[in-house]
C-alpha positions as CSV (number, residue, x, y, z in Angstrom):
1,M,-20.4,6.9,-60.1
2,I,-20.1,8.4,-56.6
3,M,-22.6,5.8,-55.2
4,R,-20.7,3.0,-56.8
5,N,-17.5,4.1,-55.2
6,L,-19.2,4.3,-51.8
7,I,-20.6,0.8,-52.2
8,F,-17.1,-0.4,-53.2
9,I,-15.6,1.1,-50.0
10,F,-18.2,-0.5,-47.8
11,L,-17.8,-3.9,-49.4
12,L,-14.0,-3.6,-49.1
13,S,-14.2,-2.9,-45.4
14,A,-16.5,-5.8,-45.0
15,S,-14.2,-8.2,-46.9
16,L,-11.2,-7.7,-44.8
17,P,-9.5,-10.8,-43.2
18,G,-11.0,-9.9,-39.8
19,L,-14.4,-10.9,-41.1
20,Q,-13.5,-14.5,-40.7
21,A,-14.4,-16.5,-37.6
22,Q,-12.8,-14.8,-34.5
23,P,-13.1,-15.0,-30.8
24,S,-16.2,-13.3,-29.4
25,R,-14.1,-10.5,-27.9
26,A,-10.8,-9.3,-29.4
27,L,-8.2,-7.9,-27.1
28,S,-6.6,-4.6,-28.0
29,S,-2.8,-4.2,-28.0
30,S,-3.0,-2.2,-24.7
31,E,-5.0,-5.1,-23.1
32,I,-2.5,-7.7,-24.3
33,H,0.3,-5.5,-22.9
34,A,-1.4,-5.1,-19.6
35,G,-1.9,-8.8,-19.4
36,I,1.8,-9.5,-20.0
37,Q,2.7,-6.9,-17.3
38,R,0.3,-8.5,-14.9
39,L,2.3,-11.8,-15.1
40,K,5.1,-10.1,-13.2
41,V,2.9,-9.0,-10.2
42,L,1.6,-11.4,-7.6
43,G,-0.1,-9.1,-5.2
44,S,-3.9,-9.0,-4.6
45,V,-6.3,-6.6,-3.0
46,L,-9.9,-7.2,-1.8
47,Y,-12.1,-4.1,-1.4
48,V,-15.1,-4.5,0.9
49,A,-18.2,-2.3,1.2
50,A,-22.0,-2.7,1.6
51,H,-23.7,-1.6,-1.7
52,P,-23.2,-1.2,-5.4
53,D,-21.5,2.3,-6.0
54,D,-20.0,2.3,-2.5
55,E,-16.7,1.2,-4.0
56,N,-13.9,3.7,-4.9
57,T,-13.7,2.9,-8.6
58,R,-10.7,5.2,-9.1
59,L,-8.8,3.2,-6.6
60,L,-9.9,-0.2,-8.1
61,A,-8.9,1.0,-11.6
62,C,-5.5,2.1,-10.3
63,L,-4.8,-1.1,-8.5
64,A,-6.0,-3.3,-11.4
65,R,-5.0,-1.4,-14.4
66,E,-2.0,0.7,-13.3
67,R,-0.4,-1.4,-10.5
68,H,-1.5,-4.7,-12.2
69,L,-2.6,-6.2,-8.9
70,R,-5.4,-8.8,-8.8
71,T,-8.2,-6.7,-7.4
72,G,-11.6,-7.6,-6.2
73,Y,-14.7,-5.8,-4.9
74,L,-16.9,-7.6,-2.3
75,S,-20.3,-5.9,-2.1
76,L,-22.3,-7.3,0.8
77,T,-25.6,-6.6,-0.9
78,R,-26.8,-6.2,-4.5
79,G,-28.5,-2.8,-3.9
80,D,-32.0,-4.3,-3.7
81,G,-33.3,-1.6,-1.4
82,G,-31.8,1.4,-3.2
83,Q,-33.8,4.1,-5.0
84,N,-34.8,3.8,-8.7
85,L,-35.4,7.1,-10.4
86,I,-35.5,5.8,-14.0
87,G,-37.8,2.7,-13.8
88,D,-40.4,0.8,-11.8
89,E,-38.2,-2.1,-10.7
90,Q,-37.8,-2.5,-6.9
91,G,-36.4,-5.1,-4.5
92,I,-35.1,-8.2,-6.2
93,E,-35.6,-6.9,-9.8
94,L,-33.6,-3.8,-8.9
95,G,-31.0,-6.0,-7.3
96,L,-30.6,-7.8,-10.6
97,I,-30.1,-4.5,-12.4
98,R,-27.5,-3.3,-9.9
99,T,-25.7,-6.6,-10.1
100,Q,-25.3,-6.2,-13.9
101,E,-24.2,-2.6,-13.4
102,L,-21.4,-3.8,-11.1
103,L,-20.3,-6.6,-13.5
104,A,-20.2,-4.1,-16.3
105,A,-18.2,-1.6,-14.1
106,R,-15.7,-4.4,-13.3
107,R,-15.1,-5.1,-17.0
108,I,-14.0,-1.5,-17.3
109,D,-11.9,-1.0,-14.2
110,G,-10.4,-4.6,-14.3
111,A,-11.4,-5.8,-10.9
112,E,-13.4,-8.9,-10.0
113,Q,-16.8,-8.8,-8.4
114,F,-18.2,-10.7,-5.4
115,F,-21.4,-10.7,-3.3
116,T,-22.8,-12.2,-0.2
117,R,-26.3,-13.4,0.7
118,A,-27.0,-10.1,2.5
119,F,-30.3,-8.4,1.4
120,D,-30.4,-4.6,1.1
121,F,-33.6,-3.9,3.1
122,G,-33.3,-0.2,3.0
123,F,-31.8,2.4,5.4
124,S,-30.5,0.9,8.6
125,K,-30.0,3.1,11.8
126,S,-27.4,1.0,13.4
127,T,-24.7,-1.7,12.9
128,D,-26.5,-4.1,15.2
129,E,-29.8,-3.8,13.3
130,A,-28.1,-4.6,10.0
131,L,-26.2,-7.6,11.4
132,K,-29.3,-8.9,13.2
133,T,-31.4,-8.6,10.1
134,W,-28.8,-10.2,7.8
135,G,-27.7,-12.9,10.2
136,R,-24.3,-12.1,11.5
137,E,-22.7,-15.5,11.3
138,K,-24.3,-16.3,7.9
139,I,-22.9,-13.1,6.2
140,L,-19.6,-13.5,8.1
141,S,-19.3,-17.0,6.7
142,D,-19.8,-15.5,3.2
143,V,-17.1,-12.9,3.7
144,V,-14.6,-15.5,5.1
145,W,-15.4,-17.7,2.1
146,V,-14.5,-14.9,-0.4
147,I,-11.3,-14.2,1.5
148,R,-10.2,-17.8,1.5
149,K,-11.2,-18.2,-2.2
150,F,-9.7,-15.0,-3.4
151,Q,-6.7,-15.0,-1.1
152,P,-6.0,-11.2,-0.9
153,D,-2.7,-9.9,0.5
154,V,-4.5,-6.7,1.6
155,I,-8.1,-6.1,2.6
156,V,-9.4,-2.5,2.2
157,T,-12.7,-1.4,3.8
158,R,-14.7,1.5,2.5
159,F,-16.4,2.5,5.8
160,P,-15.4,2.7,9.5
161,E,-17.3,0.7,12.1
162,D,-18.9,3.8,13.9
163,A,-21.4,6.5,13.1
164,R,-19.1,8.2,10.6
165,A,-20.1,5.5,8.1
166,G,-23.5,7.2,7.9
167,H,-25.5,4.0,7.5
168,G,-25.9,0.8,9.5
169,H,-25.1,-1.3,6.3
170,H,-21.9,0.7,5.9
171,S,-20.6,0.3,9.4
172,A,-21.6,-3.4,9.4
173,S,-19.4,-3.9,6.3
174,G,-16.5,-2.6,8.3
175,V,-17.2,-4.8,11.2
176,L,-17.6,-7.9,9.1
177,A,-14.4,-7.1,7.1
178,R,-12.4,-6.9,10.4
179,E,-13.9,-10.0,11.9
180,A,-13.5,-12.0,8.6
181,F,-9.8,-10.8,8.4
182,I,-9.2,-12.8,11.6
183,A,-11.7,-15.6,11.1
184,A,-10.4,-16.5,7.6
185,A,-7.1,-17.6,9.1
186,D,-8.6,-19.6,11.9
187,P,-8.9,-23.3,10.9
188,N,-11.6,-23.8,13.6
189,R,-13.9,-21.2,12.0
190,F,-16.4,-22.2,9.2
191,K,-14.8,-25.6,8.7
192,E,-17.4,-26.5,6.1
193,H,-15.5,-24.3,3.6
194,F,-12.6,-26.7,3.6
195,A,-14.6,-29.5,1.9
196,L,-15.0,-27.1,-1.0
197,G,-11.3,-26.8,-1.7
198,V,-10.2,-23.7,0.2
199,K,-7.7,-23.4,3.1
200,P,-7.3,-20.9,5.9
201,W,-5.9,-17.6,4.7
202,Q,-4.3,-14.8,6.5
203,A,-4.2,-11.5,4.7
204,K,-1.2,-9.4,5.6
205,R,-3.0,-6.1,6.2
206,I,-6.4,-4.6,6.6
207,L,-6.8,-0.9,5.7
208,W,-9.6,1.6,5.7
209,N,-10.1,3.8,2.6
210,T,-10.8,7.1,4.3
211,F,-12.8,9.8,2.6
212,N,-13.8,13.5,2.5
213,F,-17.3,13.7,1.3
214,G,-20.5,15.5,2.3
215,G,-18.8,17.5,5.0
216,N,-17.6,14.3,6.7
217,N,-13.7,14.4,6.5
218,T,-12.1,11.2,7.8
219,T,-8.7,11.9,6.4
220,S,-5.6,13.0,8.3
221,G,-2.0,13.8,7.6
222,D,-0.6,10.7,9.4
223,Q,-2.5,8.2,7.3
224,F,-1.0,5.9,4.7
225,K,-1.4,7.5,1.3
226,M,-1.1,6.3,-2.2
227,D,-0.9,8.4,-5.4
228,V,-3.5,7.1,-7.9
229,G,-2.3,9.5,-10.6
230,G,0.6,9.1,-13.0
231,W,2.4,10.4,-16.1
232,L,1.0,10.0,-19.5
233,P,2.0,6.7,-21.2
234,L,4.8,6.9,-23.7
235,P,2.5,6.2,-26.7
236,V,0.4,9.2,-25.8
237,L,3.5,11.4,-25.5
238,V,4.8,10.3,-28.9
239,M,1.3,10.8,-30.4
240,L,1.2,14.4,-29.1
241,L,4.7,15.1,-30.4
242,V,3.9,13.8,-33.9
243,F,0.6,15.8,-33.8
244,A,2.5,19.0,-33.0
245,L,5.2,18.5,-35.6
246,C,2.7,17.6,-38.4
247,A,0.4,20.5,-37.5
248,V,3.3,22.9,-37.9
249,L,4.5,21.2,-41.1
250,L,1.0,21.3,-42.6
251,H,-0.2,24.7,-41.5
252,R,2.9,26.8,-40.9
253,T,5.2,25.9,-43.8
254,R,5.2,26.4,-47.6
255,F,5.6,22.6,-47.9
256,G,2.3,22.2,-46.2
257,Q,0.6,24.7,-48.4
258,H,1.9,22.9,-51.5
259,L,0.4,19.6,-50.2
260,F,-3.0,21.2,-49.9
261,A,-2.6,22.6,-53.4
262,I,-1.7,19.2,-54.7
263,G,-4.7,17.6,-53.0
264,G,-7.1,20.3,-54.2
265,N,-6.1,20.3,-57.8
266,R,-3.1,18.2,-58.9
267,E,-2.8,19.7,-62.4
268,A,-3.2,23.3,-61.2
269,A,-0.4,22.7,-58.7
270,R,1.8,21.3,-61.4
271,F,1.2,24.4,-63.6
272,T,2.2,26.6,-60.8
273,G,5.6,25.0,-60.6
274,I,5.1,22.7,-57.6
275,S,7.1,19.4,-57.9
276,I,4.5,16.8,-57.5
277,R,6.9,13.8,-57.4
278,F,9.1,15.4,-54.8
279,H,6.2,16.2,-52.4
280,E,4.7,12.8,-52.8
281,L,8.1,11.2,-52.1
282,I,8.4,13.2,-48.8
283,V,4.9,12.4,-47.8
284,Y,5.3,8.7,-48.4
285,A,8.6,8.7,-46.5
286,L,7.0,10.5,-43.5
287,C,4.1,8.0,-43.5
288,G,6.6,5.1,-43.5
289,F,8.5,6.7,-40.7
290,C,5.4,7.2,-38.6
291,A,4.3,3.6,-39.3
292,G,7.8,2.4,-38.2
293,V,7.6,4.4,-35.0
294,A,4.1,3.0,-34.3
295,G,5.3,-0.5,-35.0
296,M,8.2,-0.2,-32.6
297,I,6.0,1.0,-29.8
298,H,3.5,-1.8,-30.6
299,C,6.3,-4.4,-30.5
300,S,7.7,-3.0,-27.3
301,Q,4.3,-3.4,-25.6
302,L,3.9,-7.0,-26.7
303,F,7.6,-7.9,-26.2
304,S,7.5,-9.6,-29.6
305,A,7.4,-8.8,-33.3
306,E,4.9,-10.4,-35.7
307,P,4.4,-9.3,-39.3
308,S,0.6,-9.5,-39.0
309,S,0.3,-8.1,-35.4
310,G,-0.8,-4.7,-36.9
311,Q,-3.4,-6.2,-39.3
312,G,-6.6,-4.1,-39.2
313,F,-5.0,-1.0,-37.8
314,E,-5.1,0.6,-41.2
315,L,-8.9,0.6,-41.1
316,N,-8.8,2.5,-37.9
317,A,-6.3,5.0,-39.3
318,I,-8.5,5.6,-42.4
319,A,-11.6,5.9,-40.3
320,A,-10.0,8.4,-37.9
321,V,-8.8,10.6,-40.8
322,V,-12.1,10.5,-42.6
323,V,-14.2,11.1,-39.5
324,G,-11.9,14.0,-38.7
325,G,-13.0,15.8,-41.8
326,T,-10.3,15.0,-44.3
327,S,-11.8,14.8,-47.8
328,F,-11.1,11.7,-50.0
329,S,-11.1,14.1,-52.9
330,G,-8.1,16.0,-51.4
331,G,-7.4,19.6,-50.4
332,I,-9.3,19.6,-47.1
333,G,-8.2,18.4,-43.7
334,S,-6.5,19.3,-40.5
335,M,-4.5,17.7,-37.7
336,T,-6.9,18.8,-35.1
337,G,-9.8,17.1,-36.9
338,T,-7.7,13.9,-37.3
339,L,-6.8,13.9,-33.6
340,L,-10.5,14.3,-32.8
341,G,-11.3,11.5,-35.3
342,A,-8.8,9.2,-33.6
343,V,-10.4,9.8,-30.2
344,I,-13.8,9.1,-31.6
345,I,-12.6,5.8,-33.3
346,G,-10.8,4.9,-30.1
347,I,-13.9,5.4,-28.0
348,L,-16.0,3.4,-30.6
349,D,-13.3,0.6,-30.6
350,K,-13.3,0.4,-26.8
351,G,-17.1,0.5,-26.6
352,L,-17.6,-2.3,-29.1
353,N,-15.0,-4.5,-27.3
354,Q,-16.7,-3.8,-23.9
355,A,-20.1,-4.6,-25.4
356,G,-18.8,-7.9,-26.6
357,V,-19.5,-7.2,-30.3
358,H,-18.1,-9.9,-32.5
359,F,-14.8,-9.0,-34.1
360,S,-16.1,-9.3,-37.7
361,L,-19.1,-7.0,-36.9
362,Q,-16.6,-4.4,-35.6
363,Y,-15.2,-4.1,-39.1
364,L,-18.7,-3.6,-40.5
365,V,-19.4,-0.8,-38.0
366,K,-16.2,0.9,-38.9
367,G,-16.9,0.5,-42.6
368,A,-20.3,2.0,-42.0
369,V,-18.7,5.0,-40.2
370,I,-16.3,5.5,-43.1
371,L,-19.2,5.2,-45.6
372,G,-21.2,7.8,-43.6
373,A,-18.2,10.2,-43.4
374,V,-17.6,9.9,-47.2
375,W,-21.3,10.5,-47.9
376,L,-21.3,13.6,-45.8
377,D,-18.1,14.8,-47.6
378,V,-19.8,14.2,-51.0
379,R,-22.9,16.2,-49.8
380,R,-20.7,19.0,-48.5
381,R,-18.8,19.3,-51.8
382,G,-22.0,19.1,-53.8
383,S,-23.6,22.0,-51.9
384,R,-20.7,24.3,-52.8
């Protein structure tokens, strides 16, 4: 009987409407909201450095995700000459791996990724050595091309042009960024670009992203500063408020104790004088109220209201509750576990999206998670 119910739950999750043909990657409501917000922002920023992992990913994420600016990272090299402690790949093969790492990072922080033809030949002692090895004009042409194509309003360099950069590649990236800032606006420089559809472009500002790392502090009080932090989003604040209220209601009131009693043994609760119908009515009313609040927040993010826009959310809700330890048989559960389950399902949801898993397969994965959680619950109850 139990196994038949488990199979039914799994088949039910697999037969949801989302199993039909869908785009390869479904956008979450937050991603749709961010896309709508980005329509109102026209600014763009290009970040320039020498290698993969040179970039300030916190700044890129803030500019792209929080400020909704079109953001790009130009890495002069692909990390071909870096160290590899987890494999045998070196040179071009390592460069291919590092390229994919950067592309994956950009899918997370929301920026775009660019490269030049510069090859990472290992540690360089000076700026001149790096520029001579790469071919100064060739790589400068690549940087100018990216600027003219991307058309940034602001260019941000990661490193200074002197020894404080700590590496010839680093300081060379600062030199090339400054020279390209000027050359990109000059119609007499790199005229071959114009046949490919670009025009001269003058960025408004070029800035240096100073740092305090490894005992090398390049920051000062008179520099331009930008706060990359922020307040918690409204949906998170509402979630925390609902969590606190429900936790008090379930674990600190007689009403909550009655709910656990009803879930544990409905008939026993009835014999003790607990009004089953009254408590069920209140619970369903609270569920409807919470669903209404969630719907209003969802619609406010999308700036529209569609009856089917929340389709599929119920599976996430069930999965979060079950993963959080709430028993399908009733009488066992906690708000803390549910919150933890919601976090786990949220991470799983985001991971599946980032990995490009087909929308229909995501339902199967979540159904399998629910099935596994129910199986563990059955085993736990059977061992008592």
